[in-house]
C-alpha positions as CSV (number, residue, x, y, z in Angstrom):
1,X,0.1,0.0,0.1
2,X,1.5,3.3,-1.0
3,X,0.8,6.6,1.0
4,X,-0.9,8.5,-1.9
5,X,-2.1,11.3,0.3
6,X,-0.6,14.7,-0.7
7,X,0.5,17.0,1.8
8,X,-1.1,20.3,2.1
9,X,1.2,23.1,0.7
10,X,2.5,25.5,3.6
11,X,0.8,28.4,4.0
12,X,2.5,31.3,2.1
13,X,3.0,34.4,3.2
14,X,1.0,37.7,1.6
15,X,4.5,39.3,0.8
16,X,4.9,36.4,-1.7
17,X,1.8,36.9,-3.8
18,X,3.0,38.9,-6.7
19,X,1.1,40.3,-9.9
20,X,2.3,41.2,-13.2
21,X,1.5,44.7,-14.7
22,X,-1.0,43.2,-17.0
23,X,-2.9,41.6,-14.3
24,X,-2.5,44.7,-11.9
25,X,-3.8,47.3,-14.9
26,X,-6.9,44.5,-15.1
27,X,-7.4,44.5,-11.4
28,X,-7.4,48.5,-11.2
29,X,-9.1,48.7,-14.7
30,X,-6.6,51.0,-16.1
31,X,-3.8,50.7,-18.6
32,X,-0.4,48.7,-18.6
33,X,0.7,52.2,-19.8
34,X,-0.5,53.9,-16.7
35,X,0.6,51.4,-14.5
36,X,4.1,51.8,-15.6
37,X,3.8,55.4,-15.3
38,X,3.1,54.9,-11.7
39,X,5.8,52.5,-11.1
40,X,8.4,54.8,-12.8
41,X,6.7,57.6,-10.8
42,X,7.5,55.7,-7.6
43,X,4.0,55.7,-6.8
44,X,3.5,52.2,-7.1
45,X,5.9,50.0,-5.9
46,X,7.3,47.6,-7.8
47,X,10.0,44.8,-8.0
48,X,12.4,44.2,-10.9
49,X,13.4,40.4,-11.3
50,X,15.3,38.2,-14.0
51,X,18.2,39.0,-16.3
52,X,18.4,43.0,-17.1
53,X,15.8,43.1,-14.1
54,X,13.2,43.6,-16.9
55,X,10.5,41.4,-15.3
56,X,8.5,43.6,-13.1
57,X,6.2,42.2,-10.4
58,X,3.8,43.9,-8.0
59,X,3.5,42.6,-4.0
60,X,0.1,42.2,-3.6
61,X,0.7,43.8,-0.2
62,X,1.7,47.0,-1.9
63,X,-1.4,47.0,-4.7
64,X,-3.8,46.9,-1.5
65,X,-2.0,49.6,0.0
66,X,-2.0,51.6,-3.3
67,X,-5.6,50.9,-3.4
68,X,-6.5,51.9,-0.1
69,X,-4.4,55.2,-0.1
70,X,-3.7,56.5,-3.6
71,X,-6.1,55.2,-6.1
72,X,-9.5,56.4,-7.0
73,X,-11.8,54.3,-8.7
74,X,-14.0,55.8,-11.3
75,X,-17.4,56.3,-11.0
76,X,-19.3,54.2,-12.4
77,X,-17.3,51.5,-11.2
78,X,-15.2,49.3,-13.7
79,X,-14.3,52.2,-15.9
80,X,-10.6,52.8,-14.5
81,X,-9.4,55.2,-12.0
82,X,-6.8,57.7,-11.2
83,X,-4.7,58.7,-8.2
84,X,-6.8,60.4,-5.4
85,X,-4.8,63.7,-5.3
86,X,-1.6,64.8,-7.5
87,X,1.6,64.1,-5.6
88,X,4.3,66.4,-5.4
89,X,7.6,65.3,-6.8
């Protein structure tokens, strides 16, 4: 008799959940170009990975914080959004 029971995966910390730029744009209802702009302006934290640091990922916790503090959904919902207020650079 073999033991075919699969062990459950260990819990994964929230800080290890990542989104791509495309996934982030879809979640927020905005364009990928706007997500790239927010990353470039250091408004939305992102991590660069891989050779040449070309892969960009956004932590779920950073995205949640961005939505709570900086992102203003459009009215009616589902039509994108903008920043709550313009940031001074």
